N, C-alpha and C positions, 0 to 999 in steps of 0.2 A: 704560481709558478715555483714549481720543486725548486729542489738545491742539494748542495751539498755540503754536510756539515764534516769537520775533524773531530773525532775523538783524541783530545792529547793525550790520555792515558794506553793507546794502544796504536796510536797511529792511523786505525781505519778510518777511511772516508766513508760516511753514512749518505743515503741519500732519502731525504724528505719529500716523499708526492703524494699531497695530502687527496689530489685528484683521484688517484687508483680506490683510497677508500672509499672515497666516498660514491662509488660505482654499487650499484644496488647488486644484492647479490655476492658479493663481496667476501661476506662473513655468511660462508658457507661450511656445511663441514663437506670434508674432502671425499665422501662419499652420495654426494646428495644428487648424482646423476650425470648427465649432460647437456649440454646448451647449443639450440641451433643443428637439430639432427637432420634440420629437413633443408636443403639446398635452396630451396627459394626465400628460407631465410635468412643465408648462412653469410654474414658482412665481409667474408675472403669468395663468397665465389663473385659475391658483387659490391667491389669495394668502392666506395664513395669518396676517393682521393686520388688525385693524379698521379704515376707512379714517376721514382724518378728511376726505375729502368723498367726498361720489358724487352724481355728477347727471349726467343726460345719456349714461348709459354713461363717463364717465372717473372713474377710482377713484383715489384718492388715499393713500396710506400710510405708514406714518412705516419709515425705515430700521431696522435693527436696533440699528446701532451710534450713531443720532444721533436717539435718542427724544425727544420731547417733556421728559421726564424731566432729559434732560444738558443740557441752557440751564440748567438749577435749581440746577445745582452749580458754575458757572464760578467759579474762581476768579484772581485773580490775583496771581502771587507771581515776583518775582527770587531771582536767585544772582547775583551780582557785575553784571557786564556782561548777564546772560540774561535777558529777559523772557517768560513762558511764562503761559498762562491752561489750566486743566484742563481737559476740557471742549471744543467744538465751535460749536458751536449745533443747529440744527435742520436735518436732512435727510430729506427725502422725497421718494416715488419718485410719478409721475403716470406711469399705466395710463393709455393714451391710448386705448385699445379693451378691450370685453373677445374681438374676434375674434385668434384666433392671425396677428396680422400683422407684417411684421420692419421696414417702410419706412413710416416717416411719407406718402412721396409718395404710396403706394398706399392710403390711405386718401380718403372721399370730402371735400369740401369742409365739408359740415356736420359731421362728425366732426371735423375739425382747430378749426372755427371750436367747438365745446364743449372743445376743449383750451384753448386759446387763456383762453377766459372763464374755463378750471379757476383758470388760472394766475394770472389776477388777482385772482380768488376769496382765493386764497391768498395774495398780495401785502398784501392789504388787510388783512388777517385776524392775519398774521404781523405786520404795524406795530403791533398792539398792545403788543406784548411788548416793554416798553422795556431789555432787557437785550442788543437785537437792534442792530448798525448798516445791515448790508449784503445785500444778497438779490437770487441770479440764478438763473436757469433755464440748465440744458444738460443737450445729448445728448449721448449719444454710440451712433452708427449705424456696428457694423461690428468686428470683431475689431479690439481691439488688446494689446499686450505684456501690460497688466497682468488682463486680463481675458478669458473668451470670451464669444461674442456670443451672448443669447439671442434666439432667434427672435421675441421679441415685442418692439411697438414703444411705447418709456417714454423719458420724461423727468424729470428730477431741479431739485428745488427745492433749494438751499441758502442760509439764512441763519444769518449771523457775526456774533460779537462785535465784529469786527474789520473795517478796509475793507481787501481788498486792493490790494498798492501800485499795479497797470495799476487799478485805478479811481482812485484819489487821481489819477495821473499823469491819466489822459484827463479828469476835473473841472478841475484845474489849468490845463491848454491851454484847454477850453473857458471859465474864466472871466477867462485870458490876453487873447484874443480879445474877449471882451463888452468887459474896459475898453479895449481899444483903438479899438474898431470901434462899438459901443452893438449891437452883432447878435448872435444865435448862429451859431457855426462851424459847425454843423450844419447850420442853413436855408440859409447860401451856399454851400455845399457840394452839397445840392440845386439849388440854382441853377444853379450851373456848370455839375453831373450832366447835367441839363437841357436847357441850352443849348448846351452842348457835343455831347452823345448818345454819344461814341466808345464810354464804359463803362459806357452803361444799358444792363442785360438787359433787363428788366420796364418798365411800367409801371401803374399800374392810378387810380382817381378819386383815391384816398387816399394813397398807397403810392407808393415805386420802388427798382426793387432795379439796384443796380450795382456794377462790379467797381473796389475802392477806389483812386484814384490810384496807392498808395505798397501794393498790396498784399503783404500777406507770405507768401501760399502758392499754389499754382495754383489757378485756379478759384476762388478766396474772395470768396465773394458779401456784400453788405451790403445789408439792406430797412430802409429809414429813411421815419419818415408826413410825410405835406409839409405835415401842421400842424404846430405847434408845441407837443409836450408833456416834459417832463422826467419824467414818471412813467409807465410801461406801463399801468399799472393805469388810470389817469383817458385817458391819449390813447387806449386802444381800443372807447372805448364810441361803442357806434351805430357802432364799426369793423371788426366782430371779422370778419362775411362777408369784404369784403372782403382783410383783412388776408389770412385762410383762404387765400384767392383765388394772391394774389401767390404766399403761403410752397409752397402745392405746387404753382405753375405753376416756381417756381423747382428744387423738390425734384425734381420729371420731369426737370425738363431734366440736370440733374444724373445722374439716377440712369438715364437715356437713354444721353444724349451721353459718360458717361465712364463705362457700364459697370458701376452701382449701388457706387459707391467708399465705401468709410467715410467718415466725416464728425463733425464738432462744429457745435453751433449755441448759439448762445449772447444769452439774450435782455439786453443791458446797459439799466439802469431806475437813476433818479437812487439813491443810499442814503437812507434812514432818515435822517431829518433832527431831531438831538436835543439839546437843549440844555444846552449848558455843552461841547458839541462844541467840537474847535481849530480847525474849518475856519469861514469865512467861507460863509455859506448866501444871505445878502443876494440876491445874482443866480442866483442859482443854478436856480430855476423858469425863468429868462432866454434861462441861455447853454447849460443841458444840454439834453440832445435823445436819449429814448429811442430803440436800433435795434434790430436781429438780425441777427450776426454768425453764416455758413455759412462751414465753412472744408472742405474734402475734404481728406483725408489719403492726398495722392496721394505724397509722398516724406519721409523723417525731416531731424528739423532733427540737425544735425552737430556738430563742432567748433568752426566758424570761429562759428556762431550765439553756441550757448553761449556762447564766451567774447567775443563780443564786444556782443547784443546786436542786431546786424544780422543781417536778414533775406532767403537771394537767393531769388529769385522767378523761374525760369527763360522765362517766358512773357509779355508784358510782359500788362498787364491788360485793355489795347486789345483782344488779339487773344485772348483770352477769354472777353471778354464780348461781339463779333464771334460765337466758336463756338455761343456757346448763347444767342445770339439765333438763327442759322439753326437750332436745333435743335430736329425739331417733337416734341410729346408728345403723347399722346391727346387 
């Protein structure tokens, strides 16, 4: 069974999942080709598990390793300095289309809208489970060191009983800014980026897409809602079509401009608020702002970054924004 272990030196929670390492083909080179190019053999074209969500051509199925049953056996233990939790939470796979399409960029806007609506439905549903503290959507497009690439676009919903350190750090920065300025940090970023325009890639009625001022990675793009909401599920109501349009636009620009790069997509939303938590939630709805991060995997994180926590971005984000703005898409 997978488990969470807390590093007392950094405060980070680490997932130990031995089942993942035992899968055949996991220890392969990142350029070792793809898996399941044939739709007849694709596990997402022919899923063998009952869906927890099935609407509008979107299917969400439980992962084999982290099923709904795994949350029921959560048990906190400690051994001296070390804390751990048996079980990990809930992991679900979002099959974004029944068609054998590799990249979300190639879905039509309406289908992406259906995917966004499915995310929101599961966010609200999983919030009912009081054992869960944090939730996010992430997407891996393209081959990675630990996985061969299945040529069928999908994403993942992961809900855990603890909040990751990076989530806590972002919450704390937003809260500190609000306490000092009585304004949302993200709303001020949106205002400045729209006025400046140098890092603005796309803008719609309700959203902007920018390369962050302090981008960690080449061609990193964030999508932020102009309206203030801390929760993704609440913030997209009556905005799904607009979000789908700008998301497709950015993914198409990355695909066409960077020759279909591997990328990660993360939906960052406010964690679940639980009574008895040690975090001060009083201002969360005013100080935090949900957003989407899209990170092309064009370079590898090296020893300096791992040792210091400093990221090295080889091209100024103003230049990558200009390049993406000028990239024409179908």
